[in-house]
Structures are given as structure tokens and as C-alpha cells.
C-alpha positions, 0 to 999 in steps of 0.5 A: 775414828769414832768408836772404830766404825771404819778404817782408811784404805789408801790408793797405794794399796793398788800398787802393793804386792798384796793387791797385785798378788794373783791370789785374791784371798791375800788382799781379802785377809789383809783387809780383814786384818785391818778391820779386826785390829784394835783401834785403841788399847783395849783389854780382852779376856781369853780363856780366863786370862786378861790380855791387853791389846795395843792399837793395831793388834787382835787375837784370832785362831786359824778356824775363826779367821778362816770362818770369817773370811770364808776359806779353809783353815789351811788357806787362811794360815797360808795367807797369814804366812804371806802377810808375815813374809811381806812384813804387813803383820807380825804373828805370835802364836801359841797352842790356843791363839795367835796375836796379830800385830798390823805393822805400821797400823798408826801410819795407816789409821791415824786418828784425829789429834795424832801428831802428824795427822794431815788437817782437814783442808776446809777446817784449816781454811775456815780457821785461817779466815776467821783469824784474819777476820778477827784481826780486821774487825778487832775486839772493840768494834760495835755490833753494827760495824761487825755486821758491816764487815760480814761481807768478807765471809760471803763467797765470791760469785 
């Protein structure tokens, strides 16, 4: 995720209890949590204290979150409580802030290079095709022979 510019949403969300809830605020707060979560480890200063946020964590408060989600603070708090109940998030609160951890964040938001990341099919095919071509051409061929073999790269019509 270059510079944390986007998040991934999977179609299985359509079948989740968060999406199927008759309360649309629940899905709104869930997506807001995904958008707010740190996409990499980062340091934040809060009230003069340095806080290290792991991937998938963020700091919020009831009033800030409610304002950003355009809902009342009590509605926002209730939606967070529901997400905790559904085990989508873990919320650790004190009298000043709440640290939210999105459960399984890495599973939802894998980065390029993370282990287990599905590889882009197009890139994988290109690499396989290039390796195959290298074997066929060999390192010792002349430029003219290489050019003669380029027809292999042309798509079939």
C-alpha cells in the first residue's frame, strides 16, 4: 500500500454480520476503522507522550470519531461496542483516548512483499514467459538470433 493511500475491501463483507446489520452506522464505523488504522508501525505524540502504533491500530476518542462519522457520540460508542462484540476490533480505553486494534488487519490489508500475498497473475505469467524465453534463446545467441526468436512474445491472433 504505497503511502497508505487506499484500503482493500473484500466482497465477503457483503455476507458479514457488520454489513447485514439493519443498522447502516455499524458498517460505516467498521470501514472508518479500516481507513483510520495505521498501515505501518508509526509513532504518534498524544498529550506529550509518544505512542507506538502497530499496523492496524489507531487512537481516537468518542467525540472525534463521532464527528468524523457524522453521528452522535453515544451512537458511535455503541457501534464500537458492537464491533468489539463481533470481534472485528479490540478497544483499550483510558480517560483520555481509546486505542483501537483492527483484528486480523494484516489478513485484510496485505502489502506487497508480505508472506502469503497472492501474486499479481499478469506479472507471474510475464516472469514465467521470460524465463521460458531465456531458456529457449540461451545466453550465447547473437542479437540477430534473439530478434528472430521475438515472435514468441507476440500474442496469438
